[in-house]
Structure formats: structure tokens, C-alpha cells
N, C-alpha and C positions, 0 to 999 in steps of 0.2 A: 191514609186518606188518598194520596196520589195513586196508590195501587188499586184502590176501590174505584176511583174515577176511570183509570185505564181499562179495568175489567168491564165496567158498565159501557164504556164507549165501544169496546171490542165486540160486545154482544149485538149491538145495534148495526154495526157496519157489516155489510155483506159483500162477498166477492161475486160479482156477476161475470159470467162467461158468455161470449158470443158463440152460438152454435147454429148449424144449419141442418135442416132435415129435407130429404128429397124423396119423392114418391110419385105414384101415378094415381090419378083420380079415375072416376068412371069414364069410359070411352077413350082411354089411353091418353088423357090430358096429363102432361108433365107438370108437377107442382113443386116449387122450390120455396122453402120456408126459412126465413132468418129470425132468430130468437135471441134474447138476452135473458139469462136465467141464473139464479143462485142455487138451483136444484135441477140438474140435468135429468135425473131419473124421473122426477115428476113431469117435466116438460115433455120428454120423449114419450112417456106413457099417455099423456093427454093428447099429443099429436097423433100417435098411433091409434088411439081409441077413436078419434074423429075420422081418420082415414078408413078404419075398418067399418065403422057404423055407416058410412056413406058410400061403400062399395069401392074404396081405393086400397092401395097397398103402400106401406112405407118401405122405401128402398134403403140400400146401404149408402153410407157416406161416399160421395163422389160418383154415384151411379147416374146422376143427371147433370152434373156440373158442365159437361161438354155441350149441353143443349142451351146454355145461357152464357152471355158475355157480361162480365162485371164492368160497369162504366161509372164515371163521375158525371153528375148533372149539375149545372149551375144556371140560375136565373138571376138576371140583374136588369136594372132600369136602363133603357136606351137613352143616350144623350142626344140632345137636339143637334141635327146636322151630321150625325154619325154615318160614315161611309162603310157599308157592310162589307164590300170587297176588300177594303183596307183592313178591316177588323179580322176577316178570315185569314188574310196573309200574315198578319201579326201573330195570330194564335196557332197557326199550324205548327210552328216550331215548339210550342208548349204542350203538344199532345192532344190538341182539340181535333176532333174528327168531323163534327157536324154542328152547324150553327143555323138558327132560324129565328125569325121574329114572330111574336104573337101578341095579341091584344088582351089585356087583363080585364077584369070586371069593371074597372074605372075608366075604360077606353084609353088606357095609357099603353104605349108600346114597351114590350120587354124583349130581351134577348135570352134565348135558351140555347145552351151549348152542351154537347156531349163530348167527353174526352176519355182518354185511357184511365183505367182505375188507378194506375201507379202515378199518374200526373196530377192527382187531386190537389196537393199542396202547391205545386208550381202554378197551376191555373188559378187557384184562389188568390195567390200572392199577386199575380199579374192583374187580376180584376181589381183588387184593393189598391195596388200601386198606381193604377191608371185612373183612379177616382170614380169608379162606377159604384152605384149603390147595389150591394149584393142582397137579393131577396131570399134566395134559397141555395143551399149547397148540400148535395146528398149523393149517395151511391144508389145504383139501381142495377137490376139484371135484365138484360134484353134477350128474348128468345132468339136462338140461331136457326131453329128449324121452322119449317112451314107451319103456320098457325092453323089449328084445326077450327073449322067453322061448325058450331053446333047451334041447333035451333030447338025451340019448344021445351019439352020435358027434359031432354038430354042436357041442354044448357042450364036449366033450372037446377038439376041434380048437382052439377059441378059447382054452380054458384052457391048452393047450400053448403057444400063441403068447404069451399073457400071461406064463406062467411063464418062458419063454426070454428075454423082454424084461427081466423083473425080475432075471434072473441077471446081467445086465450090471452091472459095478461102478459105472458112472457113473449108472445109473438110480436115481432116488429114489422115485418113485411112478408107478403106472399106474392110470388111470381108464378105465372103459368104460361103454357103455350096456347091457351085458348084465346081466340080472337074476341075482343070486347064487343 
């Protein structure tokens, strides 16, 4: 009975791998795709098919990595009476590179900060240890190269490609060098 239970459990549990795909869309727009999949063959075939259908090309692994910087991004609620200059001085030692305030849809002020990819755990621990309410903590890729400005049909073509890639169930995030 125990063996049958273990076999049944093993069939339902899947090993997901994080993979990245890099390529160029129409008009030379660099596109970086983060995916999590249990079948890399299926996922790469799907992503390649979308690139080919919409006039792009899938590149080799690492071909566009230099065009993007991997960063940690945190959003947390701003405390009443918080001195932003003091906050910046406190967080510089923890790998934070940029901090700014923004208003959310409820007209409440939030702090958004960008830090080094490798400093994710350190920054998150500092935020939690200092009693801030963490709203979001994630990774992002910011383009290092000058963003291309597209208009009209050119922009629509690239947006269609991006939208189709994002529709794939395995795709987690899509980053581009196209200006929004």
C-alpha cells in the first residue's frame, strides 16, 4: 500500500526548471524571456514558433544577457514621518541602488527600491526587521542599452509578438529594449 501511494505521489509531482530564452523581435528589439517549465523541449519549441511567426529570431543562451541588468525590486508601505534621506543612507550598505516614492491607487505613499540581484535576501530582511509592510518583492531585468522608440505598425508588430509569448503557460516574464 505504501509503495502504491509513493508511486501515485511521484507521478503528480513535477520538477520545474527555470529557463531563459533570448532573441530579437522585428526591428531589432531585444527580447529576454523567463520561463518555468517541466518540459524544456515543449517550451523552447513554443517560444521559437512565436518568434518565427512574428518576424523574430530566437538566439543562443547568453546572446542578450549583456543587454540587461538583473535587479531586485521591493515595494513597501511608507511609514508616517519617514525621512527619505536617512532611509537612503541606511540602505546603501545593503546593496540598494535606487529609491523613490510613488502613490498607489488608494492614494497611499509607497517606497520602491531597486537593488543588486545578489542582495535580495539582505534587503528583504532589513525591510522586515525594521517593521515595514512589504507589498512586493521580485526580480526584474532592466535594459542597459538605449531603448528603441517605435511607433505605429512597427510598435504594434512587436507588441503582438510579446503578447503571444506572454500567453504561453510556462512564460513568467518578458523583458525588452523597446520603450513603452
